MIZAKOL-762981 format. One record per residue (C-alpha): residue number from 0; residue in one letter; x, y, z. Coordinates in nm, 2 decimals. Example, Ala and Ser with C-alpha at 12.3 -4.5 7.8 and 13.67 -1.06 7.14 Angstrom:
num_residu_px_py_pz
0_A_1.23_-0.45_0.78 $
1_S_1.37_-0.11_0.71 $
end
This chain:
num_residu_px_py_pz
0_M_-0.05_-0.01_0.04 $
1_T_0.14_0.35_-0.11 $
2_R_0.18_0.61_0.24 $
3_I_0.05_0.89_0.15 $
4_D_0.27_1.21_0.09 $
5_I_0.07_1.41_0.38 $
6_D_0.31_1.74_0.30 $
7_E_0.26_1.72_-0.05 $
8_A_-0.16_1.66_0.03 $
9_I_-0.16_2.04_0.15 $
10_R_-0.01_2.15_-0.06 $
11_L_-0.15_2.07_-0.39 $
12_H_-0.52_2.11_-0.21 $
13_H_-0.34_2.49_-0.12 $
14_K_-0.26_2.51_-0.46 $
15_W_-0.53_2.47_-0.61 $
16_R_-0.78_2.61_-0.40 $
17_R_-0.56_2.96_-0.50 $
18_Q_-0.59_2.90_-0.83 $
19_F_-0.96_2.86_-0.81 $
20_L_-0.98_3.13_-0.62 $
21_N_-0.76_3.35_-0.91 $
22_A_-0.93_3.20_-1.17 $
23_F_-1.21_3.36_-1.02 $
24_A_-1.12_3.72_-0.92 $
25_G_-1.05_3.69_-1.31 $
26_G_-1.40_3.60_-1.43 $
27_S_-1.26_3.30_-1.60 $
28_Y_-1.21_2.98_-1.62 $
29_A_-1.11_2.90_-1.96 $
30_D_-0.71_2.86_-1.81 $
31_M_-0.82_2.70_-1.53 $
32_P_-0.88_2.28_-1.55 $
33_L_-1.13_2.25_-1.28 $
34_S_-1.21_1.92_-1.27 $
35_E_-0.86_1.85_-1.18 $
36_H_-0.88_1.85_-0.83 $
37_R_-1.20_1.52_-0.91 $
38_S_-0.84_1.32_-0.91 $
39_C_-0.72_1.42_-0.59 $
40_T_-0.57_1.12_-0.37 $
41_L_-0.67_1.14_-0.06 $
42_A_-1.00_0.99_-0.19 $
43_C_-0.79_0.70_-0.32 $
44_A_-0.65_0.65_0.03 $
45_A_-0.93_0.51_0.23 $
46_G_-0.80_0.20_0.42 $
47_Q_-0.54_0.49_0.52 $
48_L_-0.66_0.81_0.67 $
49_P_-0.94_0.84_0.96 $
50_A_-1.25_0.87_0.87 $
51_A_-1.26_1.23_0.97 $
52_V_-1.06_1.32_0.70 $
53_L_-1.17_1.14_0.45 $
54_E_-1.54_1.39_0.51 $
55_L_-1.32_1.73_0.48 $
56_D_-1.20_1.61_0.17 $
57_R_-1.51_1.48_0.09 $
58_R_-1.67_1.80_0.15 $
59_F_-1.43_2.09_0.01 $
60_H_-1.46_1.82_-0.31 $
61_L_-1.82_1.86_-0.32 $
62_L_-1.79_2.27_-0.21 $
63_A_-1.62_2.31_-0.54 $
64_D_-1.81_2.13_-0.76 $
65_E_-2.11_2.30_-0.67 $
66_I_-1.94_2.58_-0.74 $
67_V_-1.89_2.57_-1.08 $
68_D_-2.15_2.38_-1.15 $
69_L_-2.30_2.73_-1.02 $
70_S_-2.06_2.93_-1.21 $
71_D_-2.20_2.72_-1.56 $
72_N_-2.48_2.77_-1.50 $
73_G_-2.44_3.15_-1.50 $
74_L_-2.53_3.18_-1.12 $
75_S_-2.20_3.35_-1.09 $
76_D_-2.36_3.55_-0.77 $
77_S_-2.45_3.24_-0.54 $
78_A_-2.10_3.10_-0.70 $
79_D_-1.89_3.35_-0.47 $
80_L_-2.12_3.28_-0.17 $
81_L_-1.93_2.93_-0.10 $
82_L_-1.58_3.09_-0.18 $
83_P_-1.58_3.14_0.19 $
84_E_-1.71_2.83_0.33 $
85_L_-1.45_2.62_-0.01 $
86_N_-1.18_2.80_0.21 $
87_E_-1.26_2.69_0.55 $
88_A_-1.30_2.35_0.41 $
89_E_-1.01_2.37_0.26 $
90_H_-0.87_2.51_0.58 $
91_Q_-1.02_2.22_0.79 $
92_L_-0.88_1.95_0.55 $
93_A_-0.53_2.15_0.64 $
94_A_-0.54_2.09_0.94 $
95_A_-0.64_1.75_1.00 $
96_L_-0.34_1.65_0.78 $
97_D_-0.14_1.83_0.95 $
98_Q_-0.25_1.61_1.29 $
99_L_-0.16_1.32_1.05 $
100_R_0.19_1.39_1.12 $
end
């Protein structure tokens, strides 16, 4: 079984969220692969991580999906309202992962 690189997982989540927010601020997703978050390696590590961490990861990705869906359907104002929640979900996930070290 492959061991999860906690530092890399935190870095990748943080990097993706930052790119996501920058794409939103610029008003265009054209240069960002928004579905990239769906290939998160944490989801593949179900047997290696506590359920609480996996739930935080799942929540992060569900929020990202919802934001993308709202934006794709012309509801960018509603999508904007979820950005702080996405930030908080990422911070909670990073903190939970950090505790696993």
